[in-house]
C-alpha positions in Angstrom: 6.0 -20.6 1.3 4.9 -17.2 2.5 2.3 -16.0 4.9 0.5 -12.7 5.0 -1.1 -11.5 8.3 -2.3 -8.5 10.2 0.4 -6.8 12.3 0.4 -3.8 14.7 2.3 -0.7 13.7 4.6 -1.0 16.7 5.7 -4.5 15.9 9.5 -4.7 15.8 9.6 -6.6 12.6 7.9 -3.7 10.7 10.6 -1.2 11.6 13.4 -2.6 9.4 11.0 -3.0 6.4 9.9 0.6 6.7 13.5 1.8 7.1 14.5 0.0 3.9 11.5 1.5 2.1 12.3 5.0 3.3 16.0 4.6 2.2 15.0 3.4 -1.2 12.5 6.2 -1.8 14.9 8.9 -0.5 17.3 7.8 -3.2 14.7 8.3 -5.9 12.8 11.5 -4.9 13.6 14.8 -3.3 12.0 15.4 0.2 9.1 17.5 -1.1 8.1 14.6 -3.4 8.6 11.9 -0.7 5.3 11.3 1.1 6.6 9.1 4.0 4.0 8.4 6.7 4.7 7.2 10.3 2.1 4.6 11.0 2.6 4.5 14.8 0.4 7.5 15.7 -2.6 6.2 13.8 -5.5 4.8 15.7 -5.7 1.0 15.3 -9.2 1.2 13.8 -7.9 3.6 11.1 -5.0 1.3 10.0 -4.7 -2.0 8.3 -1.1 -3.2 8.4 0.0 -6.5 7.0 3.3 -8.3 7.1 4.7 -11.0 4.8 6.8 -13.7 6.3 8.8 -16.4 4.6 8.9 -20.1 5.6 11.5 -19.3 8.3 9.2 -16.5 9.7 11.5 -13.7 8.5 9.6 -10.5 7.7 10.1 -9.9 3.9 7.3 -7.4 3.1 4.6 -5.1 4.3 1.8 -2.9 3.2 -0.8 -0.7 4.9 -4.2 0.9 4.3 -5.1 4.1 6.1 -8.8 4.1 6.5 -10.8 7.4 6.3 -14.2 7.9 7.9 -15.8 8.4 4.4 -15.4 4.8 3.2 -12.2 5.5 1.4 -8.7 4.4 2.2 -5.1 5.1 1.1 -2.6 2.4 0.3 0.7 3.2 2.0 4.0 1.5 2.9 3.9 -1.3 0.3 7.3 -2.9 0.2 8.8 -6.3 -0.7 12.4 -7.1 0.1 14.4 -7.2 -3.2 15.5 -10.8 -2.5 11.9 -11.9 -2.5 10.5 -10.0 -5.5 9.3 -11.7 -8.6 7.1 -14.2 -6.7 3.8 -12.4 -7.0 4.0 -11.3 -3.3 2.9 -7.8 -4.2 -0.2 -9.1 -5.9 -1.0 -11.4 -2.9 -0.4 -8.5 -0.5 -2.7 -6.1 -2.4 -5.4 -8.8 -2.5 -5.1 -9.3 1.3 -5.2 -5.6 2.0 -8.1 -5.0 -0.3 -10.1 -7.9 1.3 -9.5 -6.5 4.8 -10.4 -3.0 3.7 -13.6 -4.3 2.1 -14.4 -6.1 5.4 -14.0 -2.8 7.2 -16.5 -1.1 4.9 -14.0 0.6 2.6 -15.3 1.0 -0.9 -12.4 2.9 -2.6 -8.7 2.7 -2.3 -6.3 5.5 -3.5 -2.6 5.6 -3.6 0.4 7.7 -4.6 3.5 6.2 -6.2 6.4 7.7 -8.0 7.4 7.8 -11.7 10.7 6.2 -10.8 9.0 3.1 -9.6 7.6 1.5 -12.8 7.3 -1.9 -11.3 5.0 -0.5 -8.6 2.9 1.3 -11.1 2.6 -1.8 -13.2 1.6 -3.9 -10.2 -1.2 -1.5 -9.3 -2.4 -1.2 -12.9 -2.5 -5.0 -13.3 -4.6 -5.2 -10.2 -7.3 -2.8 -11.3 -6.0 0.6 -10.2 -6.4 3.5 -12.6 -4.7 6.8 -12.8 -6.5 9.9 -11.5 -5.8 13.4 -10.4 -4.1 14.2 -7.1 -6.3 13.8 -4.1 -6.2 15.4 -0.6 -3.7 15.9 1.0 -1.5 15.8 -2.1 -0.9 18.4 -4.7 -0.1 17.7 -8.3 3.6 16.6 -8.6 5.3 15.7 -11.8 7.1 12.9 -9.9 3.9 11.4 -8.6 1.4 9.0 -10.0 -2.0 9.0 -8.3 -4.3 5.9 -8.7 -7.6 4.6 -7.4 -9.6 1.4 -7.3 -13.2 0.8 -6.4 -13.6 -2.2 -4.1 -17.3 -2.7 -4.7 -18.9 -3.9 -7.9 -21.2 -1.4 -9.6 -24.6 -3.0 -8.9 -26.1 -1.3 -11.9 -23.9 -3.3 -14.2 -25.2 -6.6 -12.7 -28.8 -5.8 -13.6 
């Protein structure tokens, strides 16, 4: 049994998860293609950070959305400990992050992932994210995949 909940960026259980994610990505990509973000300096109202805990309350995953003032947000820091993968935790985490983002009036989520992370790209695609061009603050990068998902239904289609 796993639980997903909101968590502050300075919570000590987040630090080892982010460190593991950074180490993993630094093995895959050169520094100029590694878009690591320190979540601590972000204002609490601009950040949604969630943590996944197992039945023993061990932190086994995390993910964040950085909210922008224009109704968009960027998915960041999505990570599931390798020992806990294959249990649809990524899908559950995305759904929880999307629901919270929607509750905070976010209508569009964007993300950047890398070409050496096919499982991540598949997760996002299966959950409705579509490829798009690079978005600010990124530049086109052959090692990056840029994706986007609308969190609101197109009301014109419902008519």
